[in-house]
C-alpha positions as CSV (number, residue, x, y, z in Angstrom):
1,M,22.4,-1.8,-3.7
2,T,19.3,-3.3,-2.0
3,S,17.4,-6.3,-2.9
4,N,14.1,-4.3,-3.3
5,V,15.3,-2.1,-6.2
6,S,13.0,-3.9,-8.6
7,Q,10.0,-3.3,-6.4
8,S,10.4,0.5,-6.6
9,Y,8.9,0.8,-10.1
10,P,5.1,0.7,-10.6
11,Y,3.7,-2.7,-11.7
12,S,0.2,-1.7,-12.7
13,S,-2.6,0.4,-11.3
14,E,-6.0,0.0,-9.7
15,T,-9.1,2.0,-8.9
16,G,-9.5,3.5,-5.4
17,A,-12.3,1.0,-4.7
18,E,-10.0,-1.9,-5.8
19,R,-7.1,-0.5,-3.6
20,A,-9.4,-0.2,-0.5
21,A,-10.9,-3.7,-0.9
22,A,-7.4,-5.3,-1.3
23,V,-6.0,-3.5,1.7
24,A,-9.1,-4.3,3.8
25,A,-8.8,-8.0,2.8
26,V,-5.2,-8.2,3.9
27,V,-5.8,-6.4,7.1
28,A,-8.7,-8.7,7.9
29,T,-6.5,-11.8,7.7
30,H,-3.5,-10.7,9.5
31,A,-3.6,-9.9,13.1
32,G,-1.9,-6.7,14.2
33,L,-1.5,-5.3,10.7
34,E,-4.2,-2.7,11.3
35,A,-2.3,-1.2,14.2
36,T,1.0,-1.3,12.2
37,L,-0.5,0.5,9.3
38,A,-2.2,3.1,11.6
39,A,1.1,3.9,13.3
40,A,3.0,4.2,10.0
41,A,0.6,5.9,7.7
42,L,-2.2,8.5,7.3
43,P,-5.1,7.0,5.3
44,P,-5.1,7.9,1.6
45,E,-8.5,9.4,2.1
46,A,-7.2,12.0,4.5
47,P,-8.9,15.4,4.4
48,A,-5.8,16.9,2.6
49,N,-6.3,14.4,-0.3
50,P,-9.9,13.7,-0.9
51,P,-10.6,10.7,-3.2
52,D,-11.5,11.5,-6.9
53,A,-13.8,9.2,-8.8
54,G,-11.1,9.0,-11.6
55,D,-8.2,8.3,-9.2
56,R,-6.0,5.4,-10.0
57,W,-3.3,4.0,-7.6
58,W,-0.1,2.4,-8.5
59,T,0.6,-1.2,-7.5
60,Y,4.0,-2.7,-7.1
61,H,5.3,-6.3,-7.6
62,H,6.7,-7.8,-4.4
63,A,9.7,-9.8,-5.7
64,G,10.2,-11.4,-2.3
65,C,6.9,-13.4,-2.3
66,G,5.4,-12.7,-5.8
67,G,2.5,-10.8,-4.3
68,I,1.3,-7.3,-5.1
69,F,1.9,-4.2,-3.0
70,H,-1.2,-1.9,-2.6
71,V,-1.0,1.6,-1.2
72,A,-2.2,1.5,2.3
73,G,-1.6,5.3,3.1
74,F,0.8,8.2,3.2
75,A,3.9,7.8,5.5
76,R,3.6,10.0,8.6
77,D,7.4,10.6,8.9
78,Q,8.6,10.6,5.3
79,H,7.6,11.7,1.9
80,A,6.4,8.3,0.7
81,V,3.4,6.0,0.5
82,V,3.1,3.0,2.7
83,V,2.3,-0.2,0.8
84,V,1.1,-3.7,2.0
85,C,1.5,-6.9,0.2
86,D,-1.6,-8.8,-0.6
87,R,0.3,-12.3,-0.2
88,C,2.5,-11.9,2.8
89,A,1.3,-8.7,4.5
90,G,4.7,-7.2,4.4
91,T,4.9,-3.5,4.5
92,A,7.3,-1.0,2.7
93,L,7.7,2.6,1.6
94,R,7.5,3.7,-1.9
């Protein structure tokens, strides 16, 4: 069993605007993160998934550092979402 089992369950939710702001803040403070996310994920606002005003996005607790994982996009190679931690800038699939 992996150490991130507890991280696989949703912690809370946030609006699309809150999600975008959290991801932008993390990307702005960590060099190279934007390129990492661009290589791993399609933006959540991709044409196949237009945003809806009522959309809410899951957040996940990051047990490793105590931060919160926010959805950064849809994985390019797997059926999952790519998340980024607002505290340590770690990325993961959910």
